[in-house]
C-alpha positions in Angstrom: 0.0 0.0 -0.2 1.2 3.2 -1.0 1.8 6.1 1.6 0.0 9.3 2.0 3.7 11.2 1.0 4.0 8.7 -2.1 0.3 9.4 -3.3 0.8 13.4 -3.2 3.8 13.3 -4.6 1.8 11.4 -7.9 -0.7 14.2 -7.6 2.0 16.9 -7.9 3.4 14.6 -10.6 0.3 14.9 -12.6 -0.6 18.1 -11.7 2.6 20.4 -11.9 1.2 23.6 -11.7 -0.5 23.2 -8.0 1.5 25.3 -5.7 2.4 23.2 -2.7 5.4 22.9 -0.5 7.0 20.7 2.1 4.9 18.0 0.9 6.7 15.3 3.1 5.9 17.0 6.4 2.6 17.7 5.4 2.1 14.1 4.2 3.3 12.7 7.7 0.8 14.4 9.3 -2.2 12.7 7.8 -0.4 9.6 7.9 0.2 10.0 11.8 -3.2 10.7 12.1 -5.0 7.4 10.2 -7.3 5.2 12.4 -6.3 1.5 12.2 -8.2 0.2 9.3 -8.6 3.5 7.6 -8.0 3.4 4.0 -7.0 6.3 1.8 -8.6 6.7 -1.3 -7.4 10.0 -2.8 -4.8 12.7 -1.6 -4.1 16.2 -3.3 -2.4 19.3 -2.0 -3.4 22.7 -2.1 -3.2 26.0 0.1 -5.5 26.2 2.8 -6.7 29.6 2.5 -8.5 32.0 0.1 -5.7 34.2 -1.0 -4.0 33.4 -4.4 -0.9 35.4 -2.9 -0.4 33.5 0.1 1.7 30.3 -0.8 2.8 29.5 2.5 0.0 27.5 3.7 0.7 24.3 2.1 -2.0 21.4 3.2 -2.0 17.9 1.9 -5.7 16.7 1.7 -6.5 12.5 2.1 -10.0 11.0 1.2 -10.1 7.9 3.4 -12.9 5.9 3.6 -13.8 7.2 6.7 -13.6 11.2 6.5 -11.4 13.7 4.9 -8.1 14.8 6.6 -6.1 18.0 5.9 -2.6 18.1 7.2 -0.6 21.1 7.9 2.9 21.0 9.3 3.9 24.5 10.8 7.3 25.9 10.3 9.0 25.6 13.6 7.0 23.2 15.8 3.7 21.6 15.9 0.9 21.3 13.3 -2.8 21.6 12.1 -4.8 18.8 11.5 -8.7 18.9 10.3 -11.3 16.1 10.2 -14.6 16.4 7.9 -16.7 13.4 8.7 -19.1 12.8 6.1 -21.9 13.7 8.6 -20.5 16.9 9.0 -19.7 17.6 5.1 -22.5 19.8 3.8 -21.5 20.9 0.1 -18.5 21.0 -2.2 -18.0 23.9 -4.6 -15.7 24.4 -7.5 -14.3 27.8 -8.6 -12.2 27.6 -12.0 -10.0 30.8 -12.1 -7.8 32.3 -14.9 -4.6 30.4 -13.5 -5.5 28.3 -10.5 -8.7 26.8 -9.1 -10.5 26.7 -5.7 -12.4 24.0 -3.5 -14.7 25.2 -0.9 -15.7 22.6 1.2 -19.0 23.7 3.2 -19.3 22.1 6.6 -21.5 22.3 9.8 -19.1 23.9 11.8 -16.8 25.6 9.3 -16.2 27.1 5.4 -12.8 25.4 4.2 -11.2 27.1 1.2 -8.5 25.2 -0.5 -6.3 27.3 -3.3 -3.8 27.3 -5.6 -4.6 24.2 -7.4 -4.0 23.1 -10.9 -7.0 24.0 -13.1 -7.0 20.7 -14.9 -7.4 18.7 -11.5 -10.5 20.5 -10.3 -12.8 17.6 -12.1 -11.1 14.8 -10.4 -11.2 16.3 -7.1 -14.7 16.8 -7.2 -15.9 13.8 -8.6 -13.7 11.8 -5.8 -14.8 13.7 -3.1 -18.6 14.2 -4.0 -19.1 10.4 -5.2 -18.1 9.4 -1.7 -19.7 11.8 0.3 -22.8 11.0 -1.5 -22.7 7.2 -0.4 -21.3 7.5 3.1 -24.3 9.9 3.4 -26.9 7.4 2.4 -25.5 5.4 5.6 -26.9 8.4 7.4 -30.3 8.3 6.1 -29.7 11.0 4.0 -31.8 11.4 0.8 -31.1 14.3 -1.8 -34.0 16.8 -2.6 -35.7 16.9 -5.4 -37.2 20.1 -6.7 -40.0 20.2 -9.1 -37.6 22.3 -11.4 -35.4 19.5 -11.9 -37.8 17.5 -14.1 
């Protein structure tokens, strides 16, 4: 099984215009917090902020069979880890800009912005996260609302 670091390197190789630094340190944070039996399904890198000029807050984002993990190693000491479980996930929004794209993850408690992502990768990221979350939400009894305007 590939490590989180190996998977994020694959993502960076496939989408080199994504701005990401210190991938090994950030991936190690995610790897350290995987639960027993938790399987990594998809990994990508991004900046965890809403400012396209702030390129110093790189995060490694891992979609697992249980949740989404966002790991960021601080420069001096310590780290940040965000965990988004399917029951807390509300919505995902994709923004395609001139040079890079953004992903907005809307949760019950917060709004997470992941920026400076390669435009070519946005469709893949959206598909992986959305399809997983919709399947997991079914386990919680969630049924998508259908509006009359959808017919």
